[in-house]
C-alpha positions as CSV (number, residue, x, y, z in Angstrom):
1,M,-18.0,13.2,0.3
2,R,-18.2,12.9,4.0
3,T,-20.7,9.8,4.2
4,M,-18.7,8.1,2.1
5,I,-15.5,8.8,3.8
6,R,-17.7,7.2,7.1
7,S,-19.5,4.6,5.0
8,D,-18.9,1.1,6.1
9,L,-18.3,-0.1,2.7
10,F,-15.6,2.7,2.1
11,R,-13.9,1.6,5.8
12,N,-14.0,-2.0,4.6
13,F,-12.3,-1.1,1.5
14,M,-9.7,0.8,2.7
15,G,-9.3,-1.9,4.9
16,G,-9.2,-4.3,2.7
17,F,-6.7,-2.7,0.4
18,L,-3.9,-1.7,3.3
19,L,-4.1,-5.3,4.7
20,G,-2.6,-6.7,0.5
21,A,-0.3,-3.8,0.8
22,A,1.2,-5.4,4.5
23,A,0.3,-8.7,3.0
24,L,2.5,-8.0,-0.4
25,V,5.1,-6.8,1.8
26,A,6.3,-9.3,3.9
27,L,5.5,-11.8,1.4
28,S,7.5,-10.0,-0.9
29,P,11.4,-11.9,-1.8
30,A,14.1,-9.3,-0.6
31,E,15.5,-8.9,-4.2
32,G,12.6,-7.8,-4.5
33,T,12.4,-5.4,-1.8
34,D,15.6,-4.0,-2.3
35,T,14.6,-2.5,-6.5
36,L,10.6,-1.7,-5.1
37,K,12.7,0.3,-2.3
38,S,15.4,2.0,-4.8
39,K,12.5,2.6,-7.3
40,I,11.3,5.0,-4.3
41,E,13.9,6.3,-3.5
42,S,15.0,7.9,-7.2
43,I,10.7,9.4,-7.6
44,Y,11.8,11.2,-4.4
45,K,15.2,12.1,-5.3
46,A,13.6,13.3,-9.2
């Protein structure tokens, strides 16, 4: 497990995933962001 986490493949995959997630949030329309925010808040309130 430790060697998998330290591998370049895993690091590159996670880096790309984080960049993609940040781009989705940054480039999403404002009303979509409000909907996503309300869905996340409802999950934590439940």
